[in-house]
C-alpha positions, 0 to 999 in steps of 0.5 A, spaced: 842 718 558 846 725 558 843 731 562 839 736 559 840 741 564 846 743 568 847 748 573 854 752 573 857 749 579 856 742 576 860 744 570 867 745 568 872 745 562 871 738 561 864 739 560 865 742 553 861 737 549 855 738 554 855 746 555 859 749 549 865 753 550 861 759 554 858 754 559 864 751 560 868 757 562 863 760 566 862 753 570 869 753 571 869 760 574 864 759 578 867 753 581 873 756 582 870 762 586 870 767 582 864 772 582 859 769 577 852 771 577 848 764 578 845 760 572 844 754 568 846 751 562 841 747 557 846 742 554 847 740 547 843 733 549 837 738 549 839 741 543 840 734 539 833 732 542 830 738 540 832 737 533 831 730 533 824 732 533 824 735 526 822 730 520 825 735 515 832 737 519 836 731 516 834 733 509 836 740 510 843 738 513 844 734 507 843 741 503 847 745 507 853 740 507 852 740 499 852 748 499 858 751 495 862 756 500 862 761 494 854 761 493 852 767 498 845 767 496 844 760 496 847 760 503 842 766 505 836 762 503 838 756 506 840 759 513 833 762 513 829 756 511 833 752 517 832 758 522 824 759 520 823 751 521 827 751 528 823 757 530 816 753 529 818 747 531 815 745 538 820 743 544 818 736 547 814 737 553 819 733 558 824 738 556 820 744 557 818 741 564 826 740 566 828 747 563 822 750 567 824 746 573 831 749 573 828 756 572 824 756 578 830 753 582 834 759 580 829 764 581 822 766 577 823 773 579 829 774 576 831 777 569 836 772 565 841 773 560 840 768 555 846 766 551 848 761 545 854 757 547 857 752 541 861 746 542 866 750 537 866 756 541 871 760 546 876 755 544 884 756 545 884 756 537 878 759 535 873 764 538 867 763 534 865 770 538 859 773 535 857 767 531 850 766 535 845 770 538 845 773 545 838 775 549 838 780 555 833 781 560 829 775 559 823 775 564 818 769 565 817 762 563 814 762 556 819 768 554 825 764 556 823 758 552 822 762 546 829 765 547 832 758 548 829 756 541 832 763 538 839 761 540 838 754 537 836 757 531 842 762 531 846 756 530 844 757 523 845 765 522 848 766 515 855 769 519 855 762 523 854 758 517 859 762 513 864 762 519 864 754 519 865 753 512 871 758 512 874 754 518 873 747 516 868 745 521 862 740 519 855 743 521 853 736 523 859 736 529 857 743 532 852 743 537 849 748 541 848 749 548 844 755 552 847 759 558 841 762 562 844 767 567 841 771 572 841 778 569 846 784 572 843 791 572 850 794 571 852 802 572 858 800 568 860 794 563 866 792 559 871 788 556 878 786 560 884 783 556 889 780 560 894 781 555 894 788 550 890 785 544 894 790 540 901 789 541 901 782 544 904 784 551 902 779 556 904 784 562 899 789 560 892 789 562 887 793 557 880 795 559 874 798 555 869 800 559 862 804 558 856 806 562 850 801 562 850 794 559 856 791 555 852 790 549 853 798 547 861 796 547 860 789 543 856 792 538 860 798 537 854 803 539 859 807 544 866 809 544 868 806 551 874 809 555 880 805 555 885 804 561 891 800 561 895 797 567 901 794 568 903 790 574 899 794 579 900 801 576 895 805 571 899 806 565 894 810 560 887 813 561 883 815 555 876 818 557 871 817 551 865 821 550 860 816 552 853 819 548 849 813 549 848 807 554 843 801 554 840 799 560 834 793 562 827 795 562 823 793 569 818 789 564 823 785 560 828 787 554 832 793 554 832 800 552 838 805 548 838 812 551 842 818 551 847 819 557 846 826 560 851 831 557 854 833 564 856 825 565 858 823 558 866 825 559 866 822 566 870 816 567 866 810 567 871 807 572 875 809 578 882 808 579 881 803 585 876 799 580 881 799 575 886 796 579 881 791 582 879 789 575 886 788 573 888 784 579 882 780 578 883 779 570 890 776 572 887 771 577 883 769 572 888 768 567 892 764 572 887 759 573 886 758 565 893 758 564 892 763 558 891 770 556 883 771 557 878 776 554 873 777 560 866 781 560 865 784 566 859 788 570 859 793 576 853 793 579 853 797 586 860 797 586 860 789 586 864 786 580 861 781 576 864 776 571 859 774 565 864 771 561 871 769 560 875 766 553 882 765 551 884 771 546 885 767 540 888 773 536 895 773 540 901 770 537 903 764 541 909 765 546 915 759 546 913 755 552 920 754 554 922 761 554 922 765 560 918 772 560 923 775 564 928 778 563 926 781 557 929 778 551 927 779 543 926 774 538 926 774 531 923 770 526 927 765 522 922 764 517 923 772 515 930 771 514 929 764 510 924 767 506 919 762 508 914 764 513 909 758 513 907 754 519 912 747 519 910 740 522 913 738 528 919 734 525 921 740 521 921 744 527 925 739 531 930 738 525 932 745 526 932 745 534 937 739 533 942 743 530 941 750 534 942 750 541 935 750 545 937 757 548 938 760 541 932 757 537 925 757 539 918 754 537 912 758 537 906 757 533 909 752 528 915 757 526 922 758 529 924 764 532 932 766 533 934 769 540 940 774 539 938 777 546 945 775 549 949 778 543 945 784 543 947 785 550 954 786 548 957 793 545 959 790 539 953 786 538 948 792 539 951 796 534 953 790 529 947 786 529 942 791 527 946 794 521 947 787 518 940 786 518 938 793 515 943 792 510 943 785 508 936 782 510 930 787 512 930 794 514 924 793 518 927 787 522 933 792 524 928 797 526 924 793 531 930 790 534 933 797 535 927 799 538 927 793 543 935 795 545 934 802 546 929 800 552 932 801 559 929 794 561 933 791 556 939 795 557 940 794 564 941 787 564 948 785 563 950 779 558 951 773 560 959 771 562 962 768 556 958 771 551 965 775 549 969 769 549 964 766 544 964 771 539 972 771 539 972 764 538 967 763 533 965 770 530 973 772 529 975 767 525 970 767 520 971 775 520 979 773 519 977 768 513 972 773 510 978 779 510 983 774 507 978 772 502 976 779 500 983 781 498 987 775 497 984 769 495 984 767 488 976 767 486 977 761 481 980 757 486 975 758 491 969 756 487 972 750 485 974 748 492 966 750 494 963 746 489 968 740 491 966 740 498 959 740 496 959 734 492 964 730 497 959 732 503 953 730 499 956 723 498 958 723 505 952 724 508 948 719 503 953 713 504 953 714 512 945 713 511 945 708 506 949 703 511 944 703 517 937 701 518 932 702 524 933 707 529 940 707 528 939 710 521 934 715 524 940 716 529 945 717 524 940 722 521 940 726 527 948 726 527 948 728 520 944 734 521 948 736 528 954 736 524 952 740 518 953 747 522 960 745 524 961 743 516 958 749 513 959 755 517 966 755 517 967 752 510 962 756 506 960 763 510 966 767 509 965 766 501 958 767 501 959 774 506 964 776 501 958 778 496 954 783 501 960 785 504 964 787 497 957 790 495 957 795 502 964 797 501 963 799 493 957 803 495 961 806 501 966 808 495 962 809 489 955 812 492 949 809 491 950 809 483 946 805 478 952 801 475 953 798 482 946 794 481 947 792 474 954 789 476 949 784 480 946 781 473 947 774 470 952 772 476 957 767 474 955 760 477 949 761 481 946 755 482 939 758 483 940 762 476 942 756 472 936 752 475 932 758 472 935 757 465 934 750 465 927 751 466 927 755 460 931 750 456 925 745 458 920 750 456 924 751 449 924 743 448 917 742 449 915 747 444 918 742 439 913 736 442 906 738 442 904 731 444 908 731 450 905 738 452 898 735 452 900 730 456 904 734 461 897 738 462 894 731 465 900 728 468 900 725 475 906 724 479 905 717 480 905 715 473 909 721 470 915 718 467 911 712 465 906 716 461 912 720 458 914 714 454 908 713 451 907 719 447 911 721 441 917 725 443 916 723 451 923 719 451 927 725 449 923 730 454 924 725 459 931 724 459 932 732 459 927 732 465 931 727 469 937 731 468 934 737 471 932 733 477 938 730 478 941 737 479 935 740 482 930 735 484 932 735 492 929 742 491 922 745 492 918 751 495 919 752 502 925 747 502 928 749 509 921 744 511 924 737 510 917 735 510 915 738 504 915 734 497 921 735 493 920 736 485 923 729 484 917 726 488 912 731 485 915 733 478 908 735 476 909 741 481 914 744 475 909 743 470 905 750 471 912 753 471 914 750 464 908 752 461 908 759 463 915 760 461 912 757 454 906 762 454 910 769 457 918 768 454 920 767 447 924 761 445 931 762 447 929 769 450 932 767 457 939 765 454 939 771 450 937 775 457 942 772 461 948 774 456 945 781 455 946 781 463 953 779 463 954 784 457 951 790 461 955 788 468 961 788 464 959 795 461 957 797 468 964 795 471 968 799 465 964 805 467 965 805 474 973 804 472 972 810 468 970 814 474 975 812 479 981 811 474 985 805 472 991 806 476 992 807 483 990 804 490 983 806 490 982 803 483 985 796 484 981 796 491 975 797 486 977 792 481 978 787 486 971 788 490 967 788 483 971 781 481 969 779 488 962 781 488 960 778 482 964 771 483 962 771 490 955 773 488 955 766 484 956 762 490 951 766 494 946 760 493 951 754 494 950 753 502 943 753 501 943 748 495 948 744 500 943 744 506 937 742 502 941 736 499 943 734 506 935 735 508 933 731 502 938 725 504 935 725 511 928 726 508 929 719 504 932 716 510 926 718 515 921 716 510 924 709 509 923 708 516 916 711 516 914 706 511 917 700 515 913 703 522 907 704 518 907 697 515 908 694 522 902 698 525 906 703 529 904 709 524 897 709 520 901 712 514 908 714 513 907 721 513 904 721 520 912 721 522 912 728 520 907 730 526 913 727 531 919 730 533 926 726 531 927 724 538 920 721 538 921 718 532 927 714 534 924 712 540 918 709 536 923 705 532 926 703 538 919 701 541 920 705 547 915 710 545 910 710 551 904 715 548 898 713 544 901 715 537 895 716 533 892 720 538 898 725 539 898 725 531 891 727 531 892 733 536 898 735 532 894 735 526 889 740 529 894 744 532 898 745 525 891 747 522 891 752 527 898 754 526 897 755 518 892 760 520 897 765 524 901 770 521 908 770 524 911 777 527 917 779 524 920 781 531 917 779 538 919 780 545 919 775 551 913 778 553 909 777 547 909 784 544 910 784 537 914 790 535 914 792 528 919 798 527 917 805 524 915 805 517 919 808 511 919 815 511 919 819 504 914 822 500 910 817 496 903 818 492 897 818 496 895 810 497 901 807 495 904 801 498 911 802 501 916 797 502 924 797 500 927 798 493 930 792 492 931 792 484 931 798 480 926 800 475 919 802 474 914 797 471 906 797 470 902 790 469 897 786 471 898 783 479 898 776 479 898 774 487 901 767 488 901 765 495 904 758 494 908 757 487 906 749 486 902 749 480 902 756 479 904 760 473 905 767 470 903 770 463 906 775 459 906 782 462 904 779 469 907 782 476 909 777 481 906 779 488 908 774 493 908 773 501 916 771 500 920 767 495 926 762 496 929 758 490 923 754 489 920 760 486 925 761 481 921 758 476 916 763 476 922 769 475 923 768 468 916 770 466 915 776 471 915 783 469 916 785 476 916 783 483 913 785 490 913 781 496 911 782 504 918 779 506 925 781 504 931 786 504 936 788 499 940 781 499 935 776 500 933 771 495 927 775 491 931 781 491 938 778 488 934 774 483 930 780 481 936 784 480 940 778 476 934 778 471 933 786 471 926 786 473 924 792 478 922 789 485 919 792 492 920 788 498 917 788 505 911 791 503 906 789 509 900 785 507 901 786 500 898 779 498 892 782 501 892 789 499 893 787 492 888 783 488 889 779 483 888 782 476 889 789 478 893 793 474 899 796 479 905 800 478 912 797 481 917 803 483 923 799 484 927 806 485 923 809 490 920 803 493 913 803 493 907 800 489 901 804 486 894 800 484 893 804 478 886 800 476 882 795 479 881 788 476 874 789 475 875 795 470 
């Protein structure tokens, strides 16, 4: 039988299931010798015994499990019924005796703080802070027992029930322990963060402090003093006017009272106390191995710790990145327009391609480390400039902010950085220059397309000829070869597109015609894919039975079902032609673990049906031809402006040709990379199915939660860990990673750097971003977080976190585009300009600040979005 009462010295981090997160952390602190007021825990075994005494609780839990998460009225009513029932339920006598004995042993004359401690609380991935109740200055046996019962009932407060529903926790699997801790009567209380909770800087300790009990701070009743400390030095003091304090009463309970006016602006902490607290906090952080959120009290000059929990709001740091010297990390996902968390296999694929010191993993995302290049004179000037003009202006600003810091600038680049630049960057620059001014664009296009066909077939053949661990090793080899093949062969041509744009803008100024040149680029594989979607939609208009079938189709029987309806064979043939060219693509396609369109064809159905609703027959082709005409006319107007003869005219004419022709090649490298990844995915899944059949994996998709090296070891029979346990842990971690919002830029100290907001005069309340495609459009906001099974109706504006080629099927229907991520030359911006729709990118939290159904105005000329009318009007 599990113990029902445990004193702090009897518990530690391994006791989570018995005493909950709060109790386990306090026991760990007490055992390690930190100044923790003594106390004991009433364990989860006691809670289960208490609940088991109820004849109604099982039925109430069934009702709770069946509750609709959106039914807030039902949640409130059922929560009140459960709490009322538990408060009226008698505690078993033997349990009462055991709690009473612990109380006597701890000291009958003391007052106690009685705190709830849930098993899903104060964890590294979920804090559950404030979900259950706390009672202070509880005196006497009967009061203690009654407040323990109140804590048990607080597991079913409205906020606790709603929190568990939102975070996917089973109500039956969360149990409650109760912490009973000697009450401290403090002059000052507060909260200490061992890392700055605002910036994420792991070197800065942040302390909030006020007079009396800490409940005044936690409840928001008082403005606390703020102190910041870095490595033994006080950086900042903000002394607030502390008008009230909460203190314990001699007879039990607490009182809120006014602070005398002459004391209100007195610092709550002296300098030596601030530094002692910071040092204590860092020792606690070191003990737990993670930044901590610590509650403290100061009683007669003695500092006491009454709680410590992980700071779950901090974005994780890469485990293998040293914090010193200062380095800077840039989100790979923001560059690639895919900021979702990735599974371990996908992460390991990219870390196979790049050197370990260039690409790091944190929070299920990848981060580039350009630090060494940025320490060079050339890199510090060139890199931010490239980011500003081609990727994302805020990324550039954040990088520049770090570069300017003395602690960054005083570290010299590693020896050999210059040689690396000369060896790899200069040849690319040389080929880029040659392509801009000498190469025949038609020959270039033919060469690029031939290379892509040959490379894809070569990879396919290499993977076809092997099996078992040798096939997986060949996957690794093909992936490792990819940068060496793609970068020198394709990058000079792809870069010719943005460079020619920048050169034209320098010569011509920021004229409207320059952006019109971007319309209907020739040979762009992503644009051609969008046109092919439109062709499928036009074909479907002629086949009503096929349209009806598609609305109910399932992936497993998709093609078989097509053959059974009138017109199905005709549509099947056209659809298979589409998949033959584009079936290796999907939203978030840089993540090898995501299902491709060829595997899940129903993912395209919403886009096809949405196109039918919002675009007239043949309109997508007419628009494309109109775009080509507008581009030709824009080129003629530019030539009229600069003249038809002379060196300047010839330069402009050549740059316009390269801008359009190389713009058509912009998406080709990604097309090839995703094609290679798809061939690797086929090989990996084939081996995963074999491993699942042999019992080494529970199911083939479990392979996605192993790294590529681990998968090779497993196929070799050399993997010495419990695979099921490891996969289970990583699935939980992946679920947590999905809840995190990755920063664009952060330092090796965990500091999130955002850069300065764009300057300018904007309407009040406008959401400011970067103008990416000219024009102004007003329409209904359609907030889409993931394009699978999503569609747009006529007049709707696409609001998305980001876009990549997998989002292209939605663009034909969009009236305008708003994204949280992006720059002038990223996917959504280029496609929006091609399609001639206004776009504003880089709008922070656009998908949260704009609600589905609101009427919004997108100003792609000045770069802002206005909410014109709420959805409910």
